[in-house]
C-alpha positions in Angstrom: 67.0 49.1 194.1 67.8 51.4 191.2 66.2 50.8 187.8 68.9 50.5 185.2 67.4 49.5 181.8 64.2 49.1 179.7 62.5 45.7 179.8 63.9 43.2 177.4 62.1 39.9 176.9 60.2 40.4 180.2 63.1 41.5 182.4 64.7 44.8 183.4 68.2 45.2 184.9 68.3 46.7 188.4 71.2 47.6 190.7 71.8 47.8 194.3 72.4 51.2 196.0 75.6 49.9 197.6 79.1 50.6 196.4 80.2 48.9 194.3 76.9 48.3 192.6 75.6 44.8 192.0 73.1 43.9 189.3 70.1 41.6 189.0 66.8 41.5 187.2 63.1 42.2 187.9 60.1 40.8 186.0 57.3 42.9 184.5 55.4 42.7 187.9 58.4 44.4 189.6 59.5 41.3 191.5 63.2 40.7 191.9 63.7 37.4 190.2 67.5 37.3 189.8 69.3 38.6 192.9 71.7 41.6 192.7 74.9 39.6 192.9 76.6 40.3 189.5 79.2 42.9 188.7 77.9 43.4 185.2 74.9 42.1 183.2 73.4 42.7 179.8 69.7 42.7 178.7 68.0 39.3 178.5 67.8 37.9 175.0 65.1 35.2 174.3 66.7 32.7 176.6 69.8 34.1 178.4 71.5 37.1 179.8 75.2 37.9 180.0 76.8 38.1 183.5 80.2 39.0 184.9 81.1 38.2 188.5 84.4 38.3 190.4 84.8 36.2 193.5 88.0 35.6 195.4 90.0 37.3 192.6 88.5 35.0 189.9 86.5 36.5 187.1 83.7 34.4 185.6 81.7 35.6 182.6 78.9 33.7 180.8 75.2 33.3 180.4 72.4 32.8 182.9 68.9 31.6 182.3 65.6 33.0 183.6 66.0 30.9 186.8 69.5 32.3 187.5 71.2 29.1 186.5 74.6 29.4 184.7 74.2 27.8 181.3 77.5 28.9 179.7 80.9 30.1 180.9 82.9 31.8 178.3 86.5 30.5 177.8 88.0 34.0 177.8 87.2 37.6 178.9 84.4 39.3 176.9 86.0 42.4 175.4 82.8 43.7 173.8 79.2 42.9 173.0 76.4 44.2 170.9 73.4 45.2 172.9 69.8 44.5 171.7 66.5 44.7 173.5 63.6 42.3 172.9 65.6 40.2 170.5 68.0 37.3 170.4 70.6 39.1 168.3 73.4 39.9 170.8 76.9 38.9 169.9 79.8 38.4 172.4 83.4 39.1 171.3 86.1 37.4 173.5 89.7 38.3 174.1 90.8 35.1 172.5 89.2 36.3 169.3 86.3 33.8 169.5 82.7 35.1 168.9 79.5 33.7 170.4 75.8 34.2 169.7 73.0 35.0 172.1 72.6 31.3 173.0 76.3 30.8 173.7 77.1 29.0 170.5 80.5 29.5 168.9 80.1 31.7 165.8 82.5 31.9 162.9 83.3 35.6 162.5 85.4 36.5 159.5 85.2 40.3 160.2 85.3 40.7 163.9 84.2 44.1 165.3 86.4 44.8 168.3 
């Protein structure tokens, strides 16, 4: 695999060498702990990481936990996100103008950054 990011909360993003690339995560021992099956991911926050995956023409975006379980599916496409390492500060901005925090909770955002 290809190393793609610094470690964040004990996990680093890795990608496959195939085309198109698929992304997953390794732990600090270098063990692949989340398979390279995602089209896009973001660094792990304290509990969750963002994922994007298209299957059979359907796009799913949301959050996975350290065991690769989907814990949140966003109701609309993520148009942008802040990126933080070793924190729990990431914010997800959706196409329906909703905003979510690192744990997938709806967040009132009076001044959205898009």
